[in-house]
NUMARKOL-258789 format. One record per residue (C-alpha): y negated, z negated, x. Coordinates in nm, 4 decimals, always signed. Each point is the difference from the previous one (the first is absolute). Example, Ala and Ser with C-alpha at 12.3 -4.5 7.8 and 13.67 -1.06 7.14 Angstrom:
2
<r Y="+0.4500" Z="-0.7800" X="+1.2300"/>
<r Y="-0.3440" Z="+0.0660" X="+0.1370"/>
This chain:
169
<r Y="-1.1633" Z="-1.2463" X="-5.7215"/>
<r Y="+0.1349" Z="-0.3474" X="-0.0364"/>
<r Y="+0.0502" Z="-0.0671" X="+0.3713"/>
<r Y="-0.2634" Z="-0.1639" X="+0.2137"/>
<r Y="-0.0819" Z="+0.2601" X="+0.2651"/>
<r Y="-0.2091" Z="-0.2347" X="+0.2109"/>
<r Y="+0.2880" Z="-0.2396" X="+0.0644"/>
<r Y="+0.1402" Z="+0.0718" X="+0.3472"/>
<r Y="+0.2419" Z="-0.2914" X="+0.0237"/>
<r Y="+0.2944" Z="+0.2404" X="-0.0246"/>
<r Y="-0.0783" Z="+0.1337" X="+0.3467"/>
<r Y="+0.2201" Z="-0.1758" X="+0.2509"/>
<r Y="-0.0366" Z="+0.2362" X="+0.2969"/>
<r Y="-0.3079" Z="+0.0259" X="+0.2189"/>
<r Y="-0.0226" Z="+0.3747" X="+0.0592"/>
<r Y="-0.2891" Z="-0.0432" X="+0.2426"/>
<r Y="+0.2364" Z="-0.1683" X="+0.2449"/>
<r Y="+0.1809" Z="+0.3333" X="+0.0466"/>
<r Y="-0.3154" Z="+0.2017" X="+0.0714"/>
<r Y="+0.0312" Z="+0.1522" X="+0.3507"/>
<r Y="-0.3778" Z="-0.0028" X="+0.0388"/>
<r Y="-0.0301" Z="-0.3715" X="-0.0722"/>
<r Y="-0.1728" Z="-0.1674" X="+0.2906"/>
<r Y="+0.1319" Z="-0.3269" X="+0.1404"/>
<r Y="-0.2645" Z="-0.1747" X="+0.2032"/>
<r Y="+0.0736" Z="-0.2161" X="+0.3007"/>
<r Y="-0.1996" Z="-0.3218" X="+0.0145"/>
<r Y="-0.1391" Z="-0.0102" X="+0.3520"/>
<r Y="+0.0638" Z="+0.0875" X="+0.3629"/>
<r Y="+0.2182" Z="-0.3067" X="+0.0477"/>
<r Y="+0.2461" Z="+0.0889" X="-0.2750"/>
<r Y="+0.3511" Z="-0.0092" X="+0.1481"/>
<r Y="+0.2183" Z="+0.3038" X="-0.0479"/>
<r Y="-0.2807" Z="+0.2559" X="+0.0023"/>
<r Y="+0.0127" Z="+0.2369" X="+0.2944"/>
<r Y="+0.2303" Z="+0.0048" X="+0.3004"/>
<r Y="+0.0852" Z="-0.3136" X="+0.1949"/>
<r Y="-0.2379" Z="+0.0168" X="+0.2961"/>
<r Y="+0.1781" Z="-0.2725" X="+0.1935"/>
<r Y="+0.3336" Z="+0.1838" X="-0.0225"/>
<r Y="-0.1552" Z="+0.3336" X="+0.0966"/>
<r Y="-0.1784" Z="-0.1499" X="+0.3014"/>
<r Y="+0.3210" Z="-0.1735" X="+0.1066"/>
<r Y="+0.1906" Z="+0.3306" X="-0.0197"/>
<r Y="-0.2746" Z="+0.1749" X="+0.1975"/>
<r Y="+0.0170" Z="-0.2627" X="+0.2739"/>
<r Y="+0.3762" Z="+0.0383" X="+0.0242"/>
<r Y="-0.0400" Z="+0.3824" X="+0.0204"/>
<r Y="+0.1897" Z="+0.0646" X="-0.3233"/>
<r Y="-0.2474" Z="+0.2649" X="-0.1090"/>
<r Y="+0.2139" Z="+0.1723" X="-0.2618"/>
<r Y="+0.0686" Z="-0.3299" X="-0.1766"/>
<r Y="-0.3689" Z="-0.0912" X="+0.0317"/>
<r Y="-0.0986" Z="+0.3207" X="-0.1785"/>
<r Y="+0.2525" Z="-0.0599" X="-0.2781"/>
<r Y="-0.1239" Z="-0.3590" X="-0.0354"/>
<r Y="-0.3629" Z="+0.1128" X="-0.0110"/>
<r Y="+0.0856" Z="+0.2514" X="-0.2735"/>
<r Y="+0.1791" Z="-0.2624" X="-0.2084"/>
<r Y="-0.1849" Z="-0.1601" X="-0.2913"/>
<r Y="-0.3088" Z="+0.2280" X="-0.0024"/>
<r Y="-0.3084" Z="-0.1301" X="-0.1841"/>
<r Y="-0.0268" Z="+0.3029" X="-0.2284"/>
<r Y="-0.0715" Z="-0.1889" X="-0.3235"/>
<r Y="-0.2368" Z="-0.2481" X="+0.1593"/>
<r Y="-0.3702" Z="+0.0281" X="-0.0789"/>
<r Y="-0.1108" Z="-0.1959" X="+0.3069"/>
<r Y="-0.1097" Z="+0.2590" X="+0.2567"/>
<r Y="+0.0195" Z="-0.2503" X="+0.2876"/>
<r Y="+0.3773" Z="-0.0300" X="-0.0470"/>
<r Y="+0.0376" Z="+0.3781" X="-0.0054"/>
<r Y="-0.2133" Z="+0.0390" X="+0.3134"/>
<r Y="+0.1985" Z="-0.2704" X="+0.1797"/>
<r Y="+0.3270" Z="+0.1777" X="-0.0873"/>
<r Y="-0.1412" Z="+0.3338" X="+0.1167"/>
<r Y="-0.1128" Z="-0.1546" X="+0.3288"/>
<r Y="+0.3457" Z="-0.1519" X="+0.0498"/>
<r Y="+0.1802" Z="+0.3307" X="-0.0601"/>
<r Y="-0.2483" Z="+0.1769" X="+0.2302"/>
<r Y="+0.0661" Z="-0.2601" X="+0.2696"/>
<r Y="+0.3742" Z="+0.0662" X="-0.0256"/>
<r Y="-0.0496" Z="+0.3782" X="+0.0086"/>
<r Y="-0.2197" Z="-0.0253" X="+0.3098"/>
<r Y="+0.2707" Z="-0.1997" X="+0.1825"/>
<r Y="+0.2699" Z="+0.2626" X="-0.0529"/>
<r Y="+0.0228" Z="+0.2575" X="+0.2779"/>
<r Y="-0.0535" Z="+0.3667" X="-0.0793"/>
<r Y="+0.3538" Z="+0.0858" X="+0.1116"/>
<r Y="+0.1460" Z="-0.2535" X="-0.2449"/>
<r Y="-0.1934" Z="+0.1137" X="-0.3077"/>
<r Y="+0.2633" Z="+0.2525" X="-0.1105"/>
<r Y="+0.2896" Z="-0.2463" X="+0.0066"/>
<r Y="-0.2042" Z="-0.2654" X="-0.1795"/>
<r Y="-0.1060" Z="+0.2408" X="-0.2756"/>
<r Y="+0.3580" Z="+0.1214" X="-0.0470"/>
<r Y="+0.1161" Z="-0.3579" X="-0.0525"/>
<r Y="-0.2380" Z="-0.0531" X="-0.2942"/>
<r Y="+0.0955" Z="+0.0507" X="-0.3632"/>
<r Y="-0.1937" Z="+0.2433" X="-0.2183"/>
<r Y="-0.1927" Z="-0.2832" X="-0.1656"/>
<r Y="-0.0912" Z="-0.1433" X="+0.3396"/>
<r Y="-0.1146" Z="+0.3450" X="+0.1172"/>
<r Y="-0.2251" Z="+0.0348" X="-0.3051"/>
<r Y="-0.1396" Z="-0.3477" X="+0.0577"/>
<r Y="-0.0514" Z="+0.0765" X="+0.3686"/>
<r Y="-0.2005" Z="+0.3088" X="-0.0982"/>
<r Y="-0.2228" Z="-0.2187" X="-0.2190"/>
<r Y="-0.0612" Z="-0.2365" X="+0.2890"/>
<r Y="-0.0676" Z="+0.2891" X="+0.2400"/>
<r Y="-0.2625" Z="+0.1487" X="-0.2300"/>
<r Y="-0.1568" Z="-0.3399" X="-0.0654"/>
<r Y="-0.0087" Z="-0.0768" X="+0.3726"/>
<r Y="-0.1620" Z="+0.3364" X="+0.0750"/>
<r Y="-0.2581" Z="-0.0848" X="-0.2646"/>
<r Y="-0.0839" Z="-0.3427" X="+0.1400"/>
<r Y="+0.0453" Z="+0.0454" X="+0.3768"/>
<r Y="-0.3030" Z="+0.1289" X="+0.1874"/>
<r Y="+0.1798" Z="+0.0091" X="+0.3349"/>
<r Y="+0.0681" Z="+0.3583" X="+0.1110"/>
<r Y="+0.3162" Z="-0.0874" X="+0.1963"/>
<r Y="+0.1499" Z="-0.1848" X="-0.2968"/>
<r Y="-0.0680" Z="+0.2914" X="-0.2339"/>
<r Y="+0.1574" Z="+0.2459" X="+0.2444"/>
<r Y="+0.3116" Z="-0.2164" X="+0.0228"/>
<r Y="+0.0113" Z="-0.0276" X="-0.3792"/>
<r Y="-0.0136" Z="+0.3799" X="-0.0185"/>
<r Y="+0.3068" Z="+0.0102" X="+0.2264"/>
<r Y="+0.1758" Z="-0.2311" X="-0.2443"/>
<r Y="-0.1165" Z="+0.2132" X="-0.2924"/>
<r Y="+0.1392" Z="+0.3157" X="+0.1596"/>
<r Y="+0.3288" Z="-0.1717" X="+0.0816"/>
<r Y="+0.0449" Z="-0.1400" X="-0.3498"/>
<r Y="-0.0648" Z="+0.3410" X="-0.1487"/>
<r Y="+0.2105" Z="+0.1946" X="+0.2516"/>
<r Y="+0.2999" Z="-0.2288" X="+0.0347"/>
<r Y="+0.2748" Z="+0.2395" X="-0.1104"/>
<r Y="-0.0849" Z="+0.3184" X="+0.1853"/>
<r Y="+0.2796" Z="+0.1350" X="+0.2201"/>
<r Y="-0.2294" Z="+0.2071" X="+0.2213"/>
<r Y="-0.1489" Z="-0.1472" X="+0.3146"/>
<r Y="-0.3384" Z="-0.1520" X="-0.0784"/>
<r Y="-0.2167" Z="+0.1992" X="+0.2472"/>
<r Y="+0.0797" Z="+0.3242" X="-0.1855"/>
<r Y="-0.1025" Z="-0.1367" X="-0.3388"/>
<r Y="-0.3361" Z="+0.0971" X="-0.1383"/>
<r Y="-0.2038" Z="-0.2401" X="-0.2105"/>
<r Y="+0.1215" Z="+0.1387" X="-0.3329"/>
<r Y="+0.3660" Z="-0.0394" X="+0.0976"/>
<r Y="-0.0723" Z="-0.3613" X="+0.0952"/>
<r Y="-0.1385" Z="-0.0659" X="-0.3457"/>
<r Y="+0.3055" Z="+0.1449" X="-0.1764"/>
<r Y="+0.2745" Z="-0.2116" X="+0.1581"/>
<r Y="+0.1402" Z="-0.3486" X="-0.0859"/>
<r Y="-0.2436" Z="-0.1207" X="-0.2585"/>
<r Y="-0.1521" Z="+0.3425" X="-0.0395"/>
<r Y="-0.2920" Z="+0.0382" X="-0.2307"/>
<r Y="+0.1666" Z="-0.2543" X="-0.2243"/>
<r Y="-0.0724" Z="-0.2909" X="+0.2358"/>
<r Y="-0.3668" Z="+0.0930" X="+0.0118"/>
<r Y="-0.0281" Z="+0.0629" X="-0.3727"/>
<r Y="+0.1748" Z="-0.3275" X="-0.0855"/>
<r Y="-0.2595" Z="-0.1889" X="+0.2045"/>
<r Y="-0.2938" Z="+0.1635" X="-0.1740"/>
<r Y="+0.1446" Z="-0.0068" X="-0.3532"/>
<r Y="+0.1419" Z="-0.3521" X="+0.0004"/>
<r Y="-0.2036" Z="-0.2423" X="-0.2085"/>
<r Y="+0.0946" Z="-0.2968" X="+0.2155"/>
<r Y="-0.2406" Z="+0.0261" X="+0.2920"/>
<r Y="-0.0491" Z="-0.1984" X="+0.3157"/>
């Protein structure tokens, strides 16, 4: 063995940079670009553009951030948007979301149910949960039982993706 095995200068590629589990930390709560733009979301809420406000609140989620205050602030913002949308408009808003936005919305719904102690808020979040899950059923909603509601748009997949995803809120 004539070669020096301890010499690693031949390695030019950092393989750790491609690791999907590599954690990238955000510096602090004031770091720009982490989380949704609260000013934009509040402006859209004031102008009654609720669908755009929800899409804006779901943009740039703080999934890889270690600072829990940023995650809680984003969850509170999404919950605020959800509470402003009327029950009759939930279906049309959910249908306008992409699959990635639906999965992210499910994460925020579960996180909000975890952190909100208000009974009325949790009941409204359950309405959103049922609508996200049951978005593609053709039957009228009053005839659906609870299991049929779970099997629709996102189906079990939307729930399982929330619980199995390593990037948590």
